[in-house]
N, C-alpha and C positions, 0 to 999 in steps of 0.2 A: 504493499499498501506504500501512496506515493505521502511523502512529507505533508506538504499542502492538505493532502484530504486531513492526517490525521489532524496539520495544526485548527484547522475546519470545526474538528469535533470538538478538540479543546476548548476551542474559547466559543460553542454552547456548553459545553458543560459547567464554562465560570460560570457562565449567565440560568443557567439551571440546576446547577449540582447531581445531575446525571448524569453520566459517562456510561457507554453504548456503543462494543464496537465488539458483534456477532457477525463471525463466518472468514470473516480475512485470514486464516492464513497465520495469523500475527506466530511466533516461535518464542513470544520475549513479552513481558509486563510492561509495559508502554513507558520509558524516563520524561516524559514529556509531563506525565502526570503531576510531579513531583512538582508541577506550578498549583498545583489545585488541590495542595494537603488537606488546604485548615475550610474547605466551602466543596468541598463533595460529599452529597450521602447517599448515590446508589451507583457500582460500578457493577456492568455486567459483560463478561471479556468468553460469553460459553461460547461455545461449536470452533475453538481456535485448534495453537497444538505449542501451548506456554506446558513447558518442566518446569518450572521456577517461580517459589516469588522474591523479590528483592529484599532481604531481611529491610535494608537500611529505609528503604521505602518504606512495605509494607506494613510497617508500626502510625507512622506520622501521618492518617486518616483520620481524624481525632474528633469527626462529626457523621464517621461512614457507620448510617445504618442499616444496607445491605450490599454486598458479595457476591455476584453470582459468577463460580467457573466452573460452568457444566462441558463435560464434553472436550476436554483438557489433557495433558499429560504429565498431572503434576505426581513428580510421589515421593510428593516428605510437603510440610506445611514448616513456616518457618516458627521458633517463640514471637518472633517481635510479633505474630501475627493478632496476638491475645493482648497487645495493647488499645484494640479495636473495641473500649470498656462503651460506644453505645450501639455497639452490634446486635440485628433483632434479626436478622434471615442470612443465610449461608447454604449457601445450593454448592455441593461439590459433585455432586455428581458423575457417574461416567469418569472418570483419572484414574490413578494406580495406587490410590495410596494406600498402608499394611498400617498403620497405625498413625494417633492425633503426637503432638503436642505435648509434653507434661504441666505443659503450662492451659494447655486446652481451659481447666476448670478457670480463670480470666476471664475469661470471656462473658461477662457478671449481667448481659441483657440480652444475652440470646435467648428470641424464643422458639424462630425455627432451623433443624438441621438437618439437611438434605447428603449422604452420602452413600449413595445408592447406586451400584453397581460399581462397585471398588474394590482391596485384596485387604479388608479387614480380614482379620481371621478372631480375633473376642473381643463383645463387646469394650467400649472402652469406656476400663473407671472414667474417666476427667467426666464425663458428661453427670456424674453422679453428683460434681461440685456447683453446675447451673444450675440454682432453686426456680427458674424460670424460665428453665427450658416448657413447651405445650407439646412440637410433633417433631420426634423424630423419624428419617427412614430409614433402617441401617440396613435396605431390605440390596437383593443380588449381591451378593457378598459371600464369605468364608468362614462363617463365623459358624463352632456347631458347640457349642454351650451353652446356656444361662445360667452365667454365676452368683450367690447370693449376694452381690454387693446392687443386682440390680434391684432389691426393694428399700435401696436410698434414691432411686431415679424420681423425680417428683415429673414427669413425662405425664400427659393428657393423653395423647396416643402412638406407639411403638408399632412401628413397622421392620420385622424382618420375617415378608417373604420370602423364598426364594434364596435359604441357605444352605448349611449343611445341619439342621436341628436335632440333638439325638438327644439334648438332658434341660431342664428347667431347672432353679432350685424353687424348693416351694418357697419360696423368700417377693419372689415376683407377686404373689398374694397382698404382700406388707405396703405396695406401692400405693401413697395417700391418693394418685389422681388423676390413677393410673383409669381407663373408659374402655378404650378401645384396639387393643391389640393381634395384629397379623402376624401369623405364622404359617399362610398357607406355603405349601410346594418344598418345605423340611425333609428331616430323616425323624419323623415321632412318631414312635409306638404311642398306642393306647393308659398303658402304663407307668412311662413316662412323664404324661402330662397331670402336675399337680392335683389332683381335686380340689384339694382349696382355690383353683381358679373359680373357679362355679359355684364354691357358696359361698370364702371367707371374702370374695374383693370385691374393687370397687365395677370390675369389672364389666359393662353392659355390651360388649360385643368384640366376641372372641372368632377369628376371622381362621380355620386348624386345616383348611380342601387341601388335597394332595397331597396328605401325610400319608404313614401306613399303616391305618385305623382309616375303616370306613364312620363315615357321619353319624349313623344310626346309630350303628352303638356308642358313643359323646351320648346319643338322649339315656339313653340308659345308667347314665353313672349315676351316683349318689349326689345331689346336689346340684342337678341340673335343673329343676325347679326353678332353685332359685335364681339361677345366674337368667331361666326367661322370664323371669318376672321383673330386675334390672331392668331386661332388653325389652321388653314391653312397656315399661314405664316411659325408658325414654322416648323409644319410638312411638309413643304417647304426645310424651313434649313437642317434636315436631312437627306431626303429623299438621 
């Protein structure tokens, strides 16, 4: 992309607070954005070929609320990303991420996190420090089990579809705000699904199609009637 075209985008972003440059074959994060660190609220660089984020620059966008880098080639995130104290939406679908920075729990304003289609092998424990997190999408990764720390998650919706999950800690029933749990197309046996999800949790939408059991068997479990009460009550609320 020519310099003049990039300059035009930068000038527009200076006025609007929004920098959007998708599908341009960019291989690196535009260094011209350092002129805009104090006024950008939205950056969308989806559908490019960016392999890394510049550590010294990325942490300077102090007003940034939304960052989208879907469909790039990121395999690591710098610690400096976690300086973005106003960031409430982070979309990193379809990259090559295997883990999150240890400082990720410092993104204290984060509400929506999308990490679908990466190479995460485990539920990132850093997510448990994020008190305002509402929605997390970890679908299409390589997660095999859900550990005890899941009970500390504050999310309302957790999407774990299309992973390799065969074990789930009973602590998932302790999540104080979890209403929607998506576990479609995993490797779950019915015996590995904690019964307390049905009888003792806040979950009112449990999606488990495409696992190693028939859905009708789920309906025979003790506690299923309690789950259906929550499901029906929620349905009525939104009807």
